[in-house]
C-alpha positions in Angstrom: -8.7 48.8 117.9 -6.3 51.7 117.8 -8.2 54.8 116.5 -5.6 57.0 114.4 -5.7 60.4 114.0 -4.3 62.8 111.0 -2.2 65.8 113.3 -4.0 67.8 111.0 -7.0 67.5 112.3 -5.8 68.5 115.7 -3.6 71.6 114.6 -6.0 74.4 116.4 -7.9 72.4 118.8 -8.2 73.8 122.2 -6.2 72.0 124.6 -7.3 72.1 128.1 -6.5 70.6 131.7 -8.8 67.8 133.4 -9.8 70.2 135.4 -10.6 72.7 133.1 -7.4 75.4 132.9 -7.3 76.4 129.1 -3.8 76.2 127.7 -4.0 77.1 124.5 -4.3 75.9 121.2 -2.4 72.5 119.5 0.2 73.8 116.8 2.5 71.0 116.6 3.8 67.5 117.5 7.1 66.4 119.0 7.9 62.8 117.5 10.8 61.0 118.3 12.9 59.9 115.4 13.9 56.2 116.3 10.5 54.9 117.1 8.3 57.4 115.9 6.1 57.7 118.7 4.9 60.9 119.9 6.2 62.3 122.8 4.9 66.2 123.3 2.7 68.4 122.2 3.3 71.4 121.1 1.1 74.4 121.7 0.4 78.1 121.7 -0.3 79.0 124.7 -3.3 81.2 126.3 -1.5 84.5 127.4 -4.6 85.7 129.3 -4.7 82.4 131.6 -3.4 82.8 134.4 -2.3 79.0 135.1 -0.2 79.2 131.8 1.4 82.5 133.3 2.9 80.2 136.0 4.3 77.3 133.6 7.6 77.2 132.0 7.4 78.8 128.4 9.9 78.5 126.2 10.2 80.4 123.2 6.8 81.2 123.2 5.6 77.7 123.3 4.3 75.1 125.8 5.6 71.9 125.5 3.3 69.0 127.0 4.8 65.1 127.5 2.5 63.0 125.5 1.5 60.5 128.2 -0.6 63.7 129.7 -3.1 63.6 126.7 -5.9 61.7 128.6 -8.5 62.4 125.9 -9.1 63.9 122.5 -12.7 65.0 121.1 -13.9 68.6 120.9 -11.1 69.6 122.9 -7.5 67.9 124.0 -7.7 67.0 127.2 -4.6 66.4 129.3 -3.5 65.9 132.8 -2.8 69.1 135.0 0.1 67.1 136.9 2.4 66.4 133.7 1.8 70.0 132.9 3.4 71.5 136.0 
């Protein structure tokens, strides 16, 4: 059975990589207009993180492909390979 999560419930959740790097907080999602499926997470980056400072942050936000999401619970866990 597929579990649906309302995006509003995700706003403000911490986003971390599978090996523990704190990327920041979830603020929005990018949706494919034709299919209606999520294509990316929009994250407010943690500016104190050395890992985040090495990434390509556009207009103050970090974009992570939805395919990189591994788990959603207390945190949103993403695969580090999909972030780099």
